[in-house]
N, CA, C and O atoms as a GROMACS GRO file, in nm:
protein
  392
    1UNK      N    1  -0.076   3.468   3.604
    1UNK     CA    2  -0.131   3.375   3.701
    1UNK      C    3  -0.016   3.314   3.781
    1UNK      O    4   0.083   3.267   3.724
    2UNK      N    5  -0.031   3.314   3.911
    2UNK     CA    6   0.071   3.261   4.002
    2UNK      C    7   0.032   3.119   4.042
    2UNK      O    8  -0.067   3.099   4.112
    3UNK      N    9   0.112   3.019   3.999
    3UNK     CA   10   0.085   2.880   4.036
    3UNK      C   11   0.154   2.852   4.169
    3UNK      O   12   0.274   2.871   4.184
    4UNK      N   13   0.074   2.806   4.264
    4UNK     CA   14   0.126   2.779   4.398
    4UNK      C   15   0.158   2.632   4.418
    4UNK      O   16   0.246   2.598   4.498
    5UNK      N   17   0.087   2.544   4.348
    5UNK     CA   18   0.106   2.402   4.370
    5UNK      C   19   0.052   2.325   4.250
    5UNK      O   20  -0.054   2.358   4.196
    6UNK      N   21   0.126   2.222   4.209
    6UNK     CA   22   0.080   2.132   4.105
    6UNK      C   23   0.073   1.992   4.164
    6UNK      O   24   0.172   1.938   4.212
    7UNK      N   25  -0.045   1.936   4.160
    7UNK     CA   26  -0.070   1.805   4.220
    7UNK      C   27  -0.050   1.694   4.118
    7UNK      O   28  -0.087   1.709   4.001
    8UNK      N   29   0.009   1.582   4.159
    8UNK     CA   30   0.024   1.469   4.067
    8UNK      C   31  -0.110   1.409   4.026
    8UNK      O   32  -0.117   1.331   3.930
    9UNK      N   33  -0.216   1.444   4.095
    9UNK     CA   34  -0.349   1.394   4.062
    9UNK      C   35  -0.404   1.461   3.936
    9UNK      O   36  -0.493   1.408   3.871
   10UNK      N   37  -0.349   1.578   3.903
   10UNK     CA   38  -0.396   1.650   3.786
   10UNK      C   39  -0.460   1.783   3.819
   10UNK      O   40  -0.523   1.845   3.734
   11UNK      N   41  -0.445   1.826   3.943
   11UNK     CA   42  -0.501   1.955   3.986
   11UNK      C   43  -0.390   2.057   4.004
   11UNK      O   44  -0.274   2.023   4.029
   12UNK      N   45  -0.428   2.182   3.990
   12UNK     CA   46  -0.333   2.292   4.006
   12UNK      C   47  -0.397   2.399   4.093
   12UNK      O   48  -0.515   2.430   4.079
   13UNK      N   49  -0.318   2.454   4.183
   13UNK     CA   50  -0.363   2.563   4.268
   13UNK      C   51  -0.296   2.691   4.218
   13UNK      O   52  -0.174   2.697   4.204
   14UNK      N   53  -0.377   2.791   4.192
   14UNK     CA   54  -0.321   2.917   4.143
   14UNK      C   55  -0.401   3.036   4.194
   14UNK      O   56  -0.518   3.023   4.232
   15UNK      N   57  -0.337   3.150   4.194
   15UNK     CA   58  -0.400   3.276   4.232
   15UNK      C   59  -0.448   3.342   4.104
   15UNK      O   60  -0.372   3.359   4.009
   16UNK      N   61  -0.575   3.380   4.103
   16UNK     CA   62  -0.628   3.449   3.986
   16UNK      C   63  -0.557   3.582   3.964
   16UNK      O   64  -0.502   3.638   4.058
   17UNK      N   65  -0.559   3.631   3.843
   17UNK     CA   66  -0.490   3.756   3.812
   17UNK      C   67  -0.588   3.871   3.790
   17UNK      O   68  -0.554   3.970   3.726
   18UNK      N   69  -0.708   3.858   3.844
   18UNK     CA   70  -0.805   3.966   3.835
   18UNK      C   71  -0.831   4.020   3.976
   18UNK      O   72  -0.804   3.952   4.075
   19UNK      N   73  -0.882   4.140   3.984
   19UNK     CA   74  -0.902   4.205   4.113
   19UNK      C   75  -0.998   4.123   4.200
   19UNK      O   76  -1.106   4.083   4.154
   20UNK      N   77  -0.960   4.100   4.323
   20UNK     CA   78  -1.045   4.025   4.415
   20UNK      C   79  -1.042   3.874   4.394
   20UNK      O   80  -1.123   3.802   4.452
   21UNK      N   81  -0.950   3.827   4.313
   21UNK     CA   82  -0.944   3.684   4.282
   21UNK      C   83  -0.908   3.605   4.407
   21UNK      O   84  -0.827   3.647   4.489
   22UNK      N   85  -0.969   3.490   4.418
   22UNK     CA   86  -0.935   3.398   4.525
   22UNK      C   87  -0.841   3.292   4.468
   22UNK      O   88  -0.801   3.300   4.352
   23UNK      N   89  -0.807   3.196   4.549
   23UNK     CA   90  -0.722   3.086   4.506
   23UNK      C   91  -0.809   2.980   4.440
   23UNK      O   92  -0.915   2.944   4.491
   24UNK      N   93  -0.763   2.932   4.327
   24UNK     CA   94  -0.839   2.836   4.247
   24UNK      C   95  -0.770   2.701   4.246
   24UNK      O   96  -0.648   2.691   4.233
   25UNK      N   97  -0.851   2.597   4.261
   25UNK     CA   98  -0.805   2.459   4.246
   25UNK      C   99  -0.875   2.408   4.121
   25UNK      O  100  -0.998   2.401   4.117
   26UNK      N  101  -0.800   2.373   4.019
   26UNK     CA  102  -0.862   2.335   3.893
   26UNK      C  103  -0.782   2.226   3.824
   26UNK      O  104  -0.665   2.204   3.854
   27UNK      N  105  -0.847   2.159   3.731
   27UNK     CA  106  -0.780   2.056   3.653
   27UNK      C  107  -0.872   1.938   3.626
   27UNK      O  108  -0.994   1.947   3.640
   28UNK      N  109  -0.810   1.829   3.588
   28UNK     CA  110  -0.882   1.704   3.560
   28UNK      C  111  -0.810   1.590   3.630
   28UNK      O  112  -0.689   1.573   3.614
   29UNK      N  113  -0.884   1.513   3.705
   29UNK     CA  114  -0.826   1.401   3.779
   29UNK      C  115  -0.774   1.295   3.683
   29UNK      O  116  -0.841   1.258   3.587
   30UNK      N  117  -0.653   1.248   3.710
   30UNK     CA  118  -0.592   1.143   3.627
   30UNK      C  119  -0.630   1.006   3.680
   30UNK      O  120  -0.609   0.977   3.798
   31UNK      N  121  -0.685   0.923   3.595
   31UNK     CA  122  -0.732   0.790   3.637
   31UNK      C  123  -0.620   0.708   3.700
   31UNK      O  124  -0.646   0.634   3.795
   32UNK      N  125  -0.499   0.718   3.650
   32UNK     CA  126  -0.389   0.639   3.706
   32UNK      C  127  -0.360   0.678   3.851
   32UNK      O  128  -0.299   0.600   3.924
   33UNK      N  129  -0.403   0.796   3.892
   33UNK     CA  130  -0.383   0.840   4.031
   33UNK      C  131  -0.508   0.822   4.117
   33UNK      O  132  -0.498   0.807   4.239
   34UNK      N  133  -0.626   0.823   4.054
   34UNK     CA  134  -0.750   0.813   4.131
   34UNK      C  135  -0.809   0.672   4.128
   34UNK      O  136  -0.901   0.642   4.205
   35UNK      N  137  -0.758   0.586   4.043
   35UNK     CA  138  -0.806   0.449   4.024
   35UNK      C  139  -0.939   0.448   3.950
   35UNK      O  140  -0.962   0.360   3.866
   36UNK      N  141  -1.025   0.540   3.979
   36UNK     CA  142  -1.160   0.546   3.922
   36UNK      C  143  -1.163   0.645   3.807
   36UNK      O  144  -1.102   0.752   3.814
   37UNK      N  145  -1.234   0.609   3.703
   37UNK     CA  146  -1.256   0.701   3.590
   37UNK      C  147  -1.383   0.780   3.617
   37UNK      O  148  -1.489   0.721   3.639
   38UNK      N  149  -1.374   0.911   3.616
   38UNK     CA  150  -1.490   0.995   3.637
   38UNK      C  151  -1.542   1.040   3.501
   38UNK      O  152  -1.465   1.084   3.415
   39UNK      N  153  -1.673   1.028   3.481
   39UNK     CA  154  -1.733   1.063   3.352
   39UNK      C  155  -1.731   1.213   3.324
   39UNK      O  156  -1.736   1.255   3.209
   40UNK      N  157  -1.726   1.292   3.431
   40UNK     CA  158  -1.724   1.438   3.414
   40UNK      C  159  -1.663   1.501   3.539
   40UNK      O  160  -1.644   1.436   3.641
   41UNK      N  161  -1.633   1.629   3.528
   41UNK     CA  162  -1.584   1.702   3.645
   41UNK      C  163  -1.692   1.713   3.750
   41UNK      O  164  -1.661   1.721   3.870
   42UNK      N  165  -1.817   1.713   3.709
   42UNK     CA  166  -1.928   1.715   3.806
   42UNK      C  167  -1.925   1.589   3.892
   42UNK      O  168  -1.943   1.596   4.014
   43UNK      N  169  -1.902   1.474   3.829
   43UNK     CA  170  -1.896   1.348   3.903
   43UNK      C  171  -1.777   1.348   4.000
   43UNK      O  172  -1.790   1.304   4.114
   44UNK      N  173  -1.663   1.398   3.956
   44UNK     CA  174  -1.546   1.409   4.043
   44UNK      C  175  -1.577   1.501   4.161
   44UNK      O  176  -1.545   1.468   4.275
   45UNK      N  177  -1.639   1.614   4.135
   45UNK     CA  178  -1.675   1.710   4.240
   45UNK      C  179  -1.766   1.644   4.344
   45UNK      O  180  -1.743   1.658   4.464
   46UNK      N  181  -1.869   1.575   4.299
   46UNK     CA  182  -1.961   1.509   4.391
   46UNK      C  183  -1.889   1.404   4.476
   46UNK      O  184  -1.914   1.393   4.596
   47UNK      N  185  -1.800   1.330   4.414
   47UNK     CA  186  -1.722   1.229   4.486
   47UNK      C  187  -1.636   1.294   4.593
   47UNK      O  188  -1.632   1.248   4.707
   48UNK      N  189  -1.568   1.400   4.557
   48UNK     CA  190  -1.480   1.473   4.649
   48UNK      C  191  -1.561   1.529   4.766
   48UNK      O  192  -1.516   1.524   4.881
   49UNK      N  193  -1.679   1.581   4.738
   49UNK     CA  194  -1.762   1.639   4.844
   49UNK      C  195  -1.803   1.533   4.946
   49UNK      O  196  -1.825   1.566   5.063
   50UNK      N  197  -1.814   1.409   4.904
   50UNK     CA  198  -1.849   1.300   4.996
   50UNK      C  199  -1.730   1.251   5.077
   50UNK      O  200  -1.748   1.201   5.188
   51UNK      N  201  -1.608   1.262   5.024
   51UNK     CA  202  -1.491   1.198   5.084
   51UNK      C  203  -1.393   1.291   5.153
   51UNK      O  204  -1.317   1.248   5.239
   52UNK      N  205  -1.392   1.419   5.117
   52UNK     CA  206  -1.290   1.513   5.163
   52UNK      C  207  -1.356   1.626   5.242
   52UNK      O  208  -1.469   1.665   5.213
   53UNK      N  209  -1.285   1.679   5.341
   53UNK     CA  210  -1.333   1.795   5.415
   53UNK      C  211  -1.334   1.916   5.320
   53UNK      O  212  -1.229   1.959   5.272
   54UNK      N  213  -1.452   1.968   5.295
   54UNK     CA  214  -1.467   2.078   5.200
   54UNK      C  215  -1.501   2.210   5.268
   54UNK      O  216  -1.551   2.303   5.204
   55UNK      N  217  -1.474   2.219   5.397
   55UNK     CA  218  -1.501   2.343   5.470
   55UNK      C  219  -1.421   2.458   5.406
   55UNK      O  220  -1.301   2.444   5.381
   56UNK      N  221  -1.489   2.568   5.382
   56UNK     CA  222  -1.429   2.689   5.324
   56UNK      C  223  -1.390   2.672   5.177
   56UNK      O  224  -1.307   2.748   5.126
   57UNK      N  225  -1.448   2.573   5.110
   57UNK     CA  226  -1.424   2.552   4.967
   57UNK      C  227  -1.556   2.577   4.893
   57UNK      O  228  -1.661   2.529   4.935
   58UNK      N  229  -1.549   2.650   4.784
   58UNK     CA  230  -1.666   2.678   4.700
   58UNK      C  231  -1.641   2.611   4.566
   58UNK      O  232  -1.534   2.627   4.507
   59UNK      N  233  -1.739   2.536   4.519
   59UNK     CA  234  -1.724   2.463   4.393
   59UNK      C  235  -1.793   2.536   4.279
   59UNK      O  236  -1.895   2.601   4.297
   60UNK      N  237  -1.734   2.522   4.159
   60UNK     CA  238  -1.789   2.584   4.039
   60UNK      C  239  -1.742   2.507   3.916
   60UNK      O  240  -1.699   2.566   3.817
   61UNK      N  241  -1.750   2.375   3.922
   61UNK     CA  242  -1.700   2.293   3.811
   61UNK      C  243  -1.784   2.312   3.686
   61UNK      O  244  -1.900   2.350   3.691
   62UNK      N  245  -1.720   2.283   3.576
   62UNK     CA  246  -1.787   2.274   3.447
   62UNK      C  247  -1.780   2.127   3.407
   62UNK      O  248  -1.706   2.051   3.468
   63UNK      N  249  -1.855   2.087   3.309
   63UNK     CA  250  -1.860   1.945   3.271
   63UNK      C  251  -1.719   1.888   3.247
   63UNK      O  252  -1.689   1.777   3.290
   64UNK      N  253  -1.635   1.964   3.179
   64UNK     CA  254  -1.505   1.911   3.137
   64UNK      C  255  -1.388   1.952   3.226
   64UNK      O  256  -1.275   1.908   3.202
   65UNK      N  257  -1.411   2.035   3.329
   65UNK     CA  258  -1.299   2.075   3.415
   65UNK      C  259  -1.348   2.106   3.556
   65UNK      O  260  -1.449   2.173   3.577
   66UNK      N  261  -1.272   2.053   3.652
   66UNK     CA  262  -1.300   2.074   3.794
   66UNK      C  263  -1.255   2.214   3.835
   66UNK      O  264  -1.144   2.256   3.802
   67UNK      N  265  -1.340   2.285   3.909
   67UNK     CA  266  -1.306   2.416   3.965
   67UNK      C  267  -1.355   2.423   4.108
   67UNK      O  268  -1.469   2.389   4.138
   68UNK      N  269  -1.268   2.468   4.197
   68UNK     CA  270  -1.304   2.498   4.335
   68UNK      C  271  -1.223   2.618   4.379
   68UNK      O  272  -1.115   2.645   4.325
   69UNK      N  273  -1.275   2.691   4.477
   69UNK     CA  274  -1.210   2.814   4.521
   69UNK      C  275  -1.193   2.815   4.673
   69UNK      O  276  -1.276   2.762   4.746
   70UNK      N  277  -1.086   2.876   4.717
   70UNK     CA  278  -1.060   2.896   4.860
   70UNK      C  279  -1.013   3.040   4.878
   70UNK      O  280  -0.957   3.100   4.786
   71UNK      N  281  -1.036   3.093   4.995
   71UNK     CA  282  -0.997   3.233   5.020
   71UNK      C  283  -0.848   3.250   5.041
   71UNK      O  284  -0.793   3.358   5.018
   72UNK      N  285  -0.780   3.141   5.086
   72UNK     CA  286  -0.636   3.153   5.112
   72UNK      C  287  -0.558   3.047   5.036
   72UNK      O  288  -0.610   2.941   5.001
   73UNK      N  289  -0.434   3.079   5.012
   73UNK     CA  290  -0.343   2.985   4.946
   73UNK      C  291  -0.328   2.859   5.031
   73UNK      O  292  -0.331   2.748   4.978
   74UNK      N  293  -0.312   2.876   5.162
   74UNK     CA  294  -0.292   2.760   5.250
   74UNK      C  295  -0.410   2.664   5.242
   74UNK      O  296  -0.390   2.543   5.237
   75UNK      N  297  -0.532   2.716   5.242
   75UNK     CA  298  -0.650   2.628   5.237
   75UNK      C  299  -0.660   2.559   5.101
   75UNK      O  300  -0.694   2.441   5.094
   76UNK      N  301  -0.630   2.630   4.996
   76UNK     CA  302  -0.637   2.571   4.861
   76UNK      C  303  -0.536   2.458   4.846
   76UNK      O  304  -0.569   2.351   4.795
   77UNK      N  305  -0.414   2.481   4.890
   77UNK     CA  306  -0.309   2.378   4.880
   77UNK      C  307  -0.344   2.259   4.969
   77UNK      O  308  -0.327   2.144   4.928
   78UNK      N  309  -0.392   2.285   5.090
   78UNK     CA  310  -0.430   2.176   5.180
   78UNK      C  311  -0.542   2.092   5.118
   78UNK      O  312  -0.538   1.969   5.127
   79UNK      N  313  -0.639   2.156   5.058
   79UNK     CA  314  -0.749   2.085   4.994
   79UNK      C  315  -0.697   1.993   4.883
   79UNK      O  316  -0.736   1.876   4.876
   80UNK      N  317  -0.609   2.045   4.798
   80UNK     CA  318  -0.552   1.963   4.691
   80UNK      C  319  -0.473   1.846   4.749
   80UNK      O  320  -0.482   1.734   4.698
   81UNK      N  321  -0.397   1.870   4.854
   81UNK     CA  322  -0.318   1.763   4.916
   81UNK      C  323  -0.408   1.662   4.988
   81UNK      O  324  -0.375   1.543   4.991
   82UNK      N  325  -0.519   1.707   5.044
   82UNK     CA  326  -0.614   1.614   5.106
   82UNK      C  327  -0.673   1.519   5.001
   82UNK      O  328  -0.693   1.401   5.029
   83UNK      N  329  -0.701   1.571   4.883
   83UNK     CA  330  -0.751   1.487   4.774
   83UNK      C  331  -0.645   1.384   4.736
   83UNK      O  332  -0.677   1.266   4.721
   84UNK      N  333  -0.521   1.426   4.723
   84UNK     CA  334  -0.410   1.334   4.692
   84UNK      C  335  -0.400   1.224   4.797
   84UNK      O  336  -0.392   1.106   4.764
   85UNK      N  337  -0.401   1.264   4.925
   85UNK     CA  338  -0.387   1.167   5.034
   85UNK      C  339  -0.499   1.064   5.032
   85UNK      O  340  -0.476   0.946   5.056
   86UNK      N  341  -0.619   1.109   5.004
   86UNK     CA  342  -0.732   1.016   4.998
   86UNK      C  343  -0.706   0.909   4.891
   86UNK      O  344  -0.718   0.790   4.917
   87UNK      N  345  -0.670   0.953   4.771
   87UNK     CA  346  -0.648   0.857   4.663
   87UNK      C  347  -0.522   0.774   4.683
   87UNK      O  348  -0.516   0.660   4.637
   88UNK      N  349  -0.421   0.829   4.751
   88UNK     CA  350  -0.303   0.749   4.786
   88UNK      C  351  -0.344   0.634   4.877
   88UNK      O  352  -0.296   0.521   4.860
   89UNK      N  353  -0.431   0.661   4.973
   89UNK     CA  354  -0.478   0.556   5.064
   89UNK      C  355  -0.560   0.450   4.989
   89UNK      O  356  -0.548   0.331   5.017
   90UNK      N  357  -0.641   0.494   4.895
   90UNK     CA  358  -0.720   0.400   4.814
   90UNK      C  359  -0.628   0.309   4.736
   90UNK      O  360  -0.647   0.188   4.735
   91UNK      N  361  -0.526   0.366   4.671
   91UNK     CA  362  -0.431   0.284   4.593
   91UNK      C  363  -0.355   0.188   4.684
   91UNK      O  364  -0.334   0.072   4.648
   92UNK      N  365  -0.313   0.237   4.801
   92UNK     CA  366  -0.240   0.154   4.896
   92UNK      C  367  -0.326   0.035   4.941
   92UNK      O  368  -0.278  -0.079   4.948
   93UNK      N  369  -0.451   0.062   4.970
   93UNK     CA  370  -0.544  -0.045   5.012
   93UNK      C  371  -0.563  -0.146   4.899
   93UNK      O  372  -0.561  -0.267   4.922
   94UNK      N  373  -0.582  -0.096   4.778
   94UNK     CA  374  -0.600  -0.188   4.664
   94UNK      C  375  -0.478  -0.273   4.642
   94UNK      O  376  -0.490  -0.392   4.612
   95UNK      N  377  -0.359  -0.215   4.655
   95UNK     CA  378  -0.234  -0.291   4.635
   95UNK      C  379  -0.219  -0.401   4.740
   95UNK      O  380  -0.166  -0.508   4.710
   96UNK      N  381  -0.264  -0.374   4.861
   96UNK     CA  382  -0.257  -0.476   4.966
   96UNK      C  383  -0.349  -0.593   4.936
   96UNK      O  384  -0.321  -0.707   4.974
   97UNK      N  385  -0.458  -0.566   4.868
   97UNK     CA  386  -0.555  -0.670   4.836
   97UNK      C  387  -0.511  -0.758   4.720
   97UNK      O  388  -0.563  -0.868   4.702
   98UNK      N  389  -0.417  -0.711   4.642
   98UNK     CA  390  -0.372  -0.786   4.523
   98UNK      C  391  -0.267  -0.888   4.557
   98UNK      O  392  -0.220  -0.959   4.469
   0.00000   0.00000   0.00000
């Protein structure tokens, strides 16, 4: 498996090692980076779908692990970084309020 990107949020982008594999974004969101505790990967997925541009992303999460797929490495990495940026802004806003 070829890892293309490791996100501080707890997600990893990698290329599958089977024929026809797409790029996978998978992992578990870390509360210290997201501020919010998600009860399951399904809850995280639903939250992400509301907040992040998910064009060209296909979701396939399981209860205990987030899974999403993109056709290209660039789109998968951008998606992971978009999630990071969203939560960075949330933390920044919360810090300003304290």
